[in-house]
TORGUNU-476386 format. One record per residue: residue in three letters; x, y, z of N, C-alpha, C in turn. Coordinates in steps of 0.1 Angstrom, whole numbers, padded with zeros to 4 digits, always signed. Layout:
BEGIN
ALAXYZXYZXYZ ...
This chain:
BEGIN
MET-0033-0115+0093-0026-0110+0082-0012-0110+0085 THR-0005-0114+0076+0009-0113+0076+0016-0102+0068 LEU+0024-0092+0074+0030-0082+0067+0045-0085+0069 CYS+0052-0088+0057+0067-0090+0055+0073-0077+0052 LEU+0077-0071+0061+0085-0057+0060+0100-0058+0059 GLU+0105-0053+0048+0119-0052+0046+0125-0038+0046 ASN+0133-0033+0054+0136-0019+0053+0151-0017+0049 GLU+0154-0013+0037+0166-0009+0032+0170+0006+0033 SER+0161+0011+0038+0163+0028+0040+0172+0029+0052 GLU+0181+0039+0050+0189+0041+0061+0185+0056+0068 LEU+0172+0060+0066+0166+0070+0072+0160+0066+0087 SER+0158+0074+0093+0153+0071+0106+0141+0079+0109 PHE+0130+0074+0114+0116+0079+0116+0112+0078+0133 GLY+0105+0086+0135+0100+0087+0150+0087+0079+0153 PHE+0086+0069+0146+0074+0060+0148+0077+0045+0142 ASP+0070+0037+0147+0073+0021+0143+0068+0020+0129 LEU+0076+0018+0120+0072+0017+0106+0064+0005+0105 GLU+0068-0006+0109+0061-0020+0107+0047-0019+0113 GLU+0046-0014+0125+0034-0014+0132+0024-0004+0124 THR+0029+0006+0120+0019+0016+0113+0016+0008+0100 ALA+0025+0003+0093+0021-0002+0079+0010-0015+0082 LYS+0012-0023+0092+0004-0034+0096-0012-0028+0100 LEU-0011-0019+0108-0024-0011+0111-0031-0007+0099 VAL-0025+0000+0090-0031+0005+0078-0036-0004+0067 ALA-0027-0015+0067-0030-0026+0059-0042-0033+0062 GLU-0042-0037+0076-0055-0044+0082-0066-0036+0081 GLU-0065-0021+0082-0078-0014+0082-0083-0014+0067 ALA-0074-0012+0057-0078-0013+0043-0086-0026+0039 LEU-0080-0038+0045-0086-0051+0042-0100-0051+0049 ILE-0101-0045+0062-0115-0045+0067-0125-0034+0061 GLU-0120-0025+0056-0129-0015+0049-0134-0020+0035 GLU-0127-0029+0029-0129-0035+0017-0135-0047+0018 ASN-0139-0051+0030-0145-0065+0033-0137-0078+0027 CYS-0125-0077+0027-0119-0089+0024-0121-0102+0034 PRO-0125-0112+0028-0129-0123+0035-0117-0133+0040 TYR-0105-0130+0034-0094-0137+0036-0082-0131+0046 GLU-0076-0141+0052-0063-0137+0057-0053-0134+0046 CYS-0046-0123+0047-0036-0121+0035-0022-0118+0039 GLU-0013-0121+0030+0000-0117+0032+0004-0106+0022 ILE+0010-0097+0027+0017-0084+0020+0030-0082+0022 ASN+0038-0081+0011+0052-0077+0012+0054-0064+0011 VAL+0061-0056+0020+0065-0042+0019+0081-0040+0020 LEU+0085-0032+0009+0100-0029+0008+0101-0013+0009 LEU+0107-0010+0020+0111+0004+0022+0124+0007+0017 THR+0125+0016+0008+0137+0019+0001+0140+0033-0001 ASP+0150+0038-0010+0152+0050-0011+0150+0054-0027 ASP+0152+0068-0029+0147+0071-0044+0155+0065-0054 GLY+0168+0062-0052+0176+0056-0061+0171+0041-0065 SER+0166+0034-0055+0164+0020-0057+0149+0018-0063 ILE+0140+0029-0060+0125+0029-0064+0126+0034-0079 ARG+0137+0041-0082+0137+0047-0096+0141+0034-0105 GLU+0151+0027-0099+0156+0014-0107+0144+0005-0109 ILE+0137+0003-0098+0124-0007-0100+0114-0001-0109 ASN+0113+0011-0108+0102+0018-0118+0107+0016-0132 ARG+0121+0019-0133+0127+0017-0148+0125+0003-0154 VAL+0129-0006-0144+0129-0021-0149+0113-0026-0151 GLN+0105-0023-0141+0091-0030-0140+0082-0021-0151 ARG+0083-0008-0151+0074+0001-0158+0078+0008-0168 SER+0092+0007-0171+0098+0017-0182+0098+0031-0180 ILE+0097+0033-0168+0095+0049-0163+0109+0052-0156 ASP+0117+0060-0161+0131+0063-0154+0129+0075-0146 SER+0121+0073-0134+0122+0083-0125+0118+0077-0111 ALA+0121+0085-0101+0118+0079-0087+0103+0083-0085 THR+0097+0076-0077+0083+0078-0074+0080+0077-0059 ASP+0071+0079-0053+0068+0077-0039+0064+0061-0035 VAL+0056+0055-0043+0052+0042-0040+0049+0034-0053 LEU+0052+0022-0053+0048+0013-0063+0041+0001-0057 SER+0032-0003-0065+0023-0014-0060+0024-0026-0073 PHE+0023-0038-0067+0025-0049-0075+0015-0060-0071 PRO+0002-0058-0076-0008-0068-0072-0006-0082-0077 MET-0010-0091-0070-0010-0107-0075-0022-0109-0082 LEU-0033-0102-0081-0046-0105-0085-0050-0093-0095 SER-0059-0098-0104-0065-0087-0113-0081-0088-0111 PHE-0086-0076-0107-0100-0075-0103-0107-0069-0113 GLU-0118-0076-0118-0126-0069-0129-0133-0057-0121 THR-0137-0059-0109-0144-0049-0100-0136-0048-0090 PRO-0130-0037-0086-0122-0034-0074-0126-0041-0061 ALA-0119-0049-0053-0122-0055-0041-0133-0065-0042 ASP-0136-0070-0054-0144-0081-0055-0138-0094-0054 PHE-0140-0099-0041-0133-0112-0038-0142-0124-0041 GLY-0152-0123-0047-0162-0133-0050-0155-0146-0055 ASP-0149-0146-0065-0143-0156-0073-0127-0158-0072 VAL-0122-0152-0062-0108-0154-0059-0103-0169-0057 GLU-0110-0177-0050-0107-0190-0048-0105-0198-0059 ASN-0115-0196-0069-0116-0204-0081-0106-0197-0092 ALA-0105-0184-0092-0097-0178-0104-0082-0179-0101 TYR-0080-0178-0088-0066-0176-0083-0060-0186-0072 ALA-0065-0199-0074-0062-0208-0065-0046-0208-0061 ASP-0037-0205-0070-0024-0205-0068-0020-0192-0060 ALA-0028-0184-0058-0025-0171-0051-0027-0173-0036 PHE-0028-0184-0031-0028-0188-0017-0017-0196-0012 ASP-0010-0192-0001+0001-0198+0004-0003-0212+0009 PRO+0002-0222+0004-0001-0236+0006+0001-0239+0022 GLU+0012-0232+0028+0013-0235+0042+0004-0229+0052 THR+0003-0214+0050-0007-0206+0058-0021-0204+0054 GLY-0022-0207+0042-0036-0205+0036-0041-0190+0034 GLU-0030-0181+0036-0031-0167+0033-0031-0164+0019 LEU-0039-0154+0014-0040-0149+0001-0029-0140+0000 LEU-0019-0142-0011-0009-0134-0014-0013-0122-0022 LEU-0016-0112-0015-0021-0099-0021-0013-0092-0030 GLY+0000-0091-0028+0010-0084-0037+0021-0077-0029 ASP+0027-0068-0035+0040-0061-0031+0039-0046-0032 ILE+0044-0041-0021+0044-0026-0018+0058-0022-0019 VAL+0062-0011-0026+0076-0006-0024+0074+0009-0023 ILE+0079+0015-0011+0079+0028-0008+0093+0035-0007 SER+0093+0046-0013+0105+0055-0011+0105+0062+0003 MET+0112+0060+0012+0111+0067+0025+0118+0081+0021 ASP+0127+0084+0011+0129+0097+0008+0118+0106+0005 HIS+0109+0100-0002+0095+0107-0006+0088+0109+0007 VAL+0089+0099+0015+0080+0101+0027+0084+0114+0035 LYS+0096+0115+0037+0102+0128+0043+0099+0141+0035 ALA+0102+0140+0023+0100+0151+0015+0085+0156+0014 GLN+0076+0145+0011+0063+0150+0010+0055+0153+0022 ALA+0060+0148+0034+0055+0151+0048+0057+0166+0050 LEU+0070+0170+0045+0073+0185+0047+0066+0193+0036 GLU+0065+0189+0025+0058+0197+0015+0043+0198+0017 TYR+0036+0188+0023+0021+0189+0024+0018+0193+0040 GLY+0029+0195+0047+0027+0201+0061+0021+0191+0071 HIS+0024+0179+0070+0019+0168+0080+0030+0160+0084 SER+0027+0151+0093+0038+0142+0101+0043+0133+0090 GLU+0055+0128+0091+0060+0117+0083+0051+0104+0086 ARG+0046+0102+0098+0037+0089+0100+0024+0091+0090 ARG+0020+0103+0091+0007+0104+0081+0010+0100+0068 GLU+0021+0107+0063+0024+0104+0048+0028+0090+0046 PHE+0035+0083+0054+0038+0069+0054+0024+0061+0054 ALA+0015+0065+0062+0003+0055+0063-0006+0058+0049 PHE-0006+0071+0046-0013+0074+0032-0007+0066+0021 LEU+0006+0064+0020+0011+0056+0010+0008+0041+0010 VAL+0007+0036+0023+0003+0023+0025-0012+0021+0020 ALA-0019+0030+0027-0033+0028+0022-0034+0029+0007 HIS-0029+0039+0002-0031+0040-0013-0025+0028-0021 SER-0016+0023-0017-0010+0010-0024-0020-0001-0020 MET-0024-0002-0008-0033-0014-0005-0045-0014-0015 LEU-0052-0002-0016-0063-0001-0026-0058-0005-0040 HIS-0046-0002-0046-0040-0007-0057-0040-0022-0058 LEU-0034-0028-0046-0035-0042-0046-0048-0049-0046 MET-0058-0041-0044-0073-0046-0043-0080-0043-0056 GLY-0073-0037-0067-0079-0034-0079-0082-0020-0082 TYR-0082-0012-0072-0084+0004-0074-0074+0011-0083 ASP-0079+0020-0090-0069+0029-0098-0073+0043-0098 HIS-0064+0051-0103-0069+0065-0104-0066+0071-0117 MET-0068+0065-0128-0064+0071-0142-0074+0079-0146 LYS-0087+0076-0141-0098+0086-0145-0102+0093-0133 ASP-0110+0106-0135-0114+0113-0124-0123+0106-0115 GLU-0132+0099-0120-0143+0091-0110-0136+0081-0103 GLU-0124+0073-0109-0117+0065-0101-0110+0072-0090 ARG-0102+0083-0094-0095+0091-0085-0103+0095-0073 ALA-0114+0099-0075-0124+0103-0064-0129+0092-0054 VAL-0131+0081-0060-0134+0070-0052-0122+0066-0042 MET-0109+0065-0049-0097+0062-0042-0094+0071-0031 GLU-0095+0084-0034-0093+0094-0025-0102+0093-0012 GLU-0115+0090-0016-0124+0090-0004-0122+0077+0005 LYS-0118+0066-0002-0114+0054+0005-0100+0055+0014 GLN-0090+0062+0008-0080+0064+0015-0082+0074+0028 ARG-0091+0083+0026-0093+0093+0036-0101+0086+0047 GLN-0111+0076+0043-0118+0069+0054-0108+0060+0061 ILE-0099+0053+0056-0090+0045+0062-0082+0051+0072 LEU-0076+0063+0067-0069+0071+0078-0077+0078+0089 ASN-0088+0083+0086-0097+0088+0096-0102+0077+0107 THR-0105+0065+0102-0110+0055+0110-0098+0053+0122 LEU-0084+0053+0116-0073+0050+0123-0068+0063+0132 LYS-0075+0074+0129-0071+0088+0135-0057+0093+0132 ILE-0054+0088+0118-0040+0092+0113-0042+0103+0104 THR-0045+0114+0109-0050+0125+0100-0038+0137+0101 ARG-0040+0147+0093-0031+0157+0090-0029+0165+0105 GLU-0042+0165+0111-0042+0172+0124-0035+0164+0137 ASN-0036+0151+0136-0033+0145+0148-0023+0132+0147 ALA-0017+0132+0135-0007+0120+0133+0007+0125+0135 
């Protein structure tokens, strides 16, 4: 897996952002039985920048914690069965990796939400990466049933990595 991380944030953190993002992204792919090597782009930014991206891309003029921009549309979440036929152009011709999509995280929100929820910044960051990875694989949380599925999958990813509220 290739994780291309660009950090525009001026904030500092007491953990390796790229290492944590890669660890969580890889675990999400394992949990969802992704049969491909993937490439994911991650942009770490601030509230002002994510607000502008949200306004331009989604016509929502407010900052948010994380945005996900999937390259693929899944009829059934994480059903990679027909990806090669339906999305042949979604594979990098040089590496053969599936271009899964882009993640944008507000590091201002990481700090604020970690404090609000009473857990570490690493745990909050890992949660947002897991959440976004699930979106890149077709999961959503618009309905209660979908939300419950996503919440359980996020919990499983973080529990497997032992990045929990208690020990992260």
